[in-house]
N, C-alpha and C positions, 0 to 999 in steps of 0.2 A: 701507218701503224705505230702504236705507242711502243717505245722501248720496253723490253721485258722487265727491266728493273723498276721502271716507273709504274708498270702495272702491278708489280708485286707490292710496292710501297702503297699504292692506292688501295689495294685489297686489304692489307694489314691495317692501314690507318683509319679508313672510313667506310669501306664497302659501299661507296656511293655510286661511282661512275662505271664500274665494270660491267653492269648489266645493260648499259644503254649505248651500245655501239651500232652505228649505221653508216653506210657510205656517204649518204647525203640526206639530211633531214629537211624536208620541204617546209617545215614550220620555222626553220631557222635560217635557211639559205634559199636564194632564188636560183633558178636554172637547174634544179635537180632533174635528172631524166625521168620521164613518165614511166611508171610501172607498167609492164606489159600485161595485158589481160588474158586470162584463160578464155573468156568469151562464151559464146552460146553453146558450144559443144562440150558436154561433160567429158572429163578425163577419167578413164578407168585403167588402173595399173595393177598388174598381177606380178609381184616380184618372184613368184614361183617359176615364172618364165624367163627370168633374168633381169638385167639392168634396163633402165628406161631413161632416155635422154631428157625427159621432162624435168628430171632432178639433176642438180649440180652437186658433184661430190666435193666435199671440203678438203682443203689441204691436209695431208697426213692420214686421210681416211682410206681404208682398204676394206671392201665388202666382198663377201661370198654370197652365192645364191643357191638355195636348196630347193629341189623340186617339190617338196612338201611344206617346208617351213617358210620359204620366201627369203628376203634379204636378211643376212646374218650380220648384226652389228656386234663385233667381238671386242672385248676389252681384255688385254693381257698385261698391262702395266698402268701405273698411276696416271701417266700423261695421255693415255688413249682417250679419245673423245670422237668416235666415228659419227659423222654428221652429213646429212644431205639437205638441200633446200631447193624448193621449186623455182623454175626459171620464169614462171608467170604468177600473177596475183589474182585473187578474187576480191571483189568489192561487194561484200555480203555474199552469203552462199552457204553451202553445206559440204563438209568434208567428213567422210567415213574412213576410219583406219582400223584394219584388223591387225592386232599386235599381241604378242606374248612378251611381257616385260622380262628384262634380264634379272636373273636371280642372284642375290648376294648382298649382304649388308654393305652399305656404303656405295652401292651402285644405283644410278638413276637412269630411267628411261623417259624420254620426253617426246611429246607431240605438241607442237607449238605453231600458232599463227602469229605472225608479227609484221608490222607495217614499217615503212621507211621513217615515219615520224613516231615510231615506238609505241603504238597501240599494240596490245597483245592479248591473246587468249590461249590458255594452257591446259594440257593434261600432263601429269607427272606420276610416275610409279617409283616407289622405293623398293629396291630388291630384297629387303628384309621384311617387307610388309606383305603378308599373304592374304589380307582381307579387305584392303581398300585402295583407292586411287585418289590423288589430289587434283583439284581444279583451281584455276585462278584467272584473273584478268587484270590488265593495266591500261592506263590512259596516258599517252604521250610520254612514256618513260618515267612517270612520277613514282618515286619510291619513298615519299615522305611518310607514308603510313603503310602498314602491313596488316590490313584488316579485311582482305578480300578473298582469302583462300578458303576452300571448302574441302571436305573429305566425304567420299561416297563409297559405300560397301560394294565389293565385287568379289566373286568367287575365284580364289587362287589365280591371280593375274600373272604369276610367273610360271605357271605350269599349264595354263589353259589359254587358248586364243579367245579374245572377245573383240567385238567391234565397238569402237569408241567414236562418237560423233560430235561435231560442233555444228550447230545449226544457227545461223547468224543473220539477222535482218536489221533494218534500221530501227526497229522498235523493240526487238526481243532477242535474247541470246539463250540458247538451250544447250546443255551438255547431256548426251544420251549414252547409255551402255546397252548394247544389244537391242536397240530400238526403244528403250524405256528412258524417259526424261528423268534425270537424277538431280538436275539443278537448272534454275531459270533466273535470268537477270533481265529486268525491264529497263528500257531507256527512258529515264524521266527528265533528261536534259541537264542533269547535274554536271558541273564543271570540276576541273581539278583532278586530284588523285582518284576520286570516286567516279570519274567520268566514264562514259560508255565507249568501248572500242568501236571505231567507226570509219577508219581509213583502210584503203586496199592492203591486203596482207598476203605474204608468202606462207607456204607450208614448210615447216622444218621438222625433221625427224632425227633422232640420235640417242646415244647413250653416253654417259660420262661418269667420272669418279668424284663423288662428293666426300667420301670417307678416305681421303688421302692424308698423309702425315703432316703436310704443310698447310692444310686447310684450317681456317679458324675453328675454334672449339664448337661454336654454335652450328657450323655447317656439319661437323662430324656428328654432333648430337642429333641434328635433324635427320641425317642419313642413317641413323641407327648404330653408328660406330665406324671404326676403321675397316676398310676392305681387307679381306684376307687373301693375298695373292697366291697363297698355297692352293686356293680353290679354282684357279683360272682353268679355262676361259670363262668369262662372264658374257654370255651370249643373249642378246635380245633379238627378237624375230619380228620383222614387219612383213606380213604376208601379202596384203593388198590394200588398195585405197581407191576411193571414188571422190572426185572433186567436181562440184557444181558451182558455177559463178552466177550470182544473181545480178551482176552488172549494175550495181547501184540500187537495185530493188525498186526502181521507178518506171518499169515498163520498157527499158531499152531492149532492142531485139538483137543487137550485136555490139561487141566492144573489141578493140584491138589494144587499147591502153587507157590509162586513167590520168587526168590532168588536175594538179592542185592549182586552183586559180588565185589563192591567197595563202597567207601563213596561218590561218585559223586551224586547219586540220579537221574542220567540221565536214561531215559527209555531204551536207548541202552545197559546200563550196567546191567539191571535187567532181569534175565533169567526166562523163563517159565519152571517150573518143573512138570513132570508127574510121579507120584508114585516114587519119589526119583531120577529120572533121568531127565536131561535137554534134553527133547525129544519132538517131535511132534507126537508121536504115540498116537493112539486113545484109549480112555477108556470111561467109563460112569461115569459122575459126579452125585452124589446124594445129594439132600437136603431133610431134614426131616421137616415134618409139624406136629405141635402139635394139639391135639384134641381141638375143640372149647370149650371155657369156657366163663363164664359171666364176669370174671374180671381176671386181672393179677397183681400180686404184686411182686416186686423184693425181692429176699433174700439178706440180708446184705452180703457185701464182703469187701475186704480190699482196693479195688480200686475205686477211684472217677473219673477215666480218662474219662469215657463216658460223664458225665455231664460237665466236664471241657472243653472237646474238641468240643462238639456239636456246641456251640455257639462261636467258634473262628471265626465265620463269621463276616466280617466287610464290611458293605456297606458304602462307603465314596465317595470321589470325583473322577471325571475323567475330563480331560480337553478336551473332545470332541473326544477322540480317540477310544472308546471301543464299544459303544453299539448301537443296533438298538432300539431306545427308548430314552427318554429324559435323559440327563446326568446332574446331579445337583451337582456342586462343593460344597464340604463341608469343604474345608480347602486347604491350599497351599501345594504343593508337590515339592520335590527337583528334581524329575525325572518324565518325562512324559512316559507313557507306549509306548514302541516301536513296539509292535506286530501289525501286520496288522489286522484291524478290519473293521466292517461295521457299518454304522450309517444311519438309515432310516428317522429319525425325527430330529427336531431342538435341538440344544444344549442350555441348560439353563445356564445363567451366573449370577444367583442370588447370593446375598451376602452370605458369609460363616457364620455359626453360631459361637458362642464364643469358642466352642471346637469341634474338629472333632467328630461328633456324634457317629459313630459306633466304633471308636477307644475306646471310653469310654464304649460303650456297650459291647465290648469284655471282658473288665475286669470285668464288673458287672456280665456278664453271667458266666464267669469262677468261680467267687466268689460264685455264687449260688450253684455250684456243691459241694463246701465244706461246706457252711453253712447249706445246706439241709441234711447233714449226721446226 
């Protein structure tokens, strides 16, 4: 783990590396452990029934469970960043999450898929925005450009539950709200920053403070301003989710883990493994469910990776190429996304803020993971 002062310096100086934490990146190192697969059996979790052992609770995270609202992610101070991450991965698939975002200027709620080599697919809600939700994607942790973010309208996301879906195949990525597609990204084989997310991913859920006093100004602006801690608690509610693993999307009938055969990170190079063999033979995948409890508190551990990586989500600009929903430029970019996409509504050409908002937010969020320890 990086020393806290080094993380702070990196955040203030360049905002470059804080968003890209992983225990072992298989595109940069050999011998990384194979991600464990969800496999053929869908996972259904209802947090109204209590905690579930499919998710790991991050250091410093304490959750409560409500019979009607589900898992309560509560923020009471600037350094709070309650986070959970799945113990298993999907290699393409569909994840449906029913969530009510935390209300409050400066507060962010996140639903993120992220891989060990830092491919990423995001949903993000700003607590002061009552009319829309942000979406984004990243390839191999590349943050040289910030032109992939989109904005989609949604009715009162901080007071109403909605089901948000990521449907992800080797050829197409869809974001859906209550079953309706609001954004589509096609895989056209583009490389680099505009590349298509394609490696096995964990599910990460959480809330965090972007509008904190020590955050970069761009982060604070993106978050709508400083959080007012006279209004605590800031509570986000994750009610339920369903996870379906497509296991590579090429006809595999079972998977126990996924194996990177080289450092390319391409989906074609990642093999589906079933009980130690690269095989399509069928077996039964099991997931365990914890007994419901009134609250969950993480035990201390040596890793802060979950907190650091949850909010590597970056909603920034697009120049009209990506989203079904309004696209709001937030800064200039050197390259326009080349993937084929759909756009159903008008493109906003509003002026960019003084700093790329979510680029700054990335660094602030990652910093929280360390400062909260």
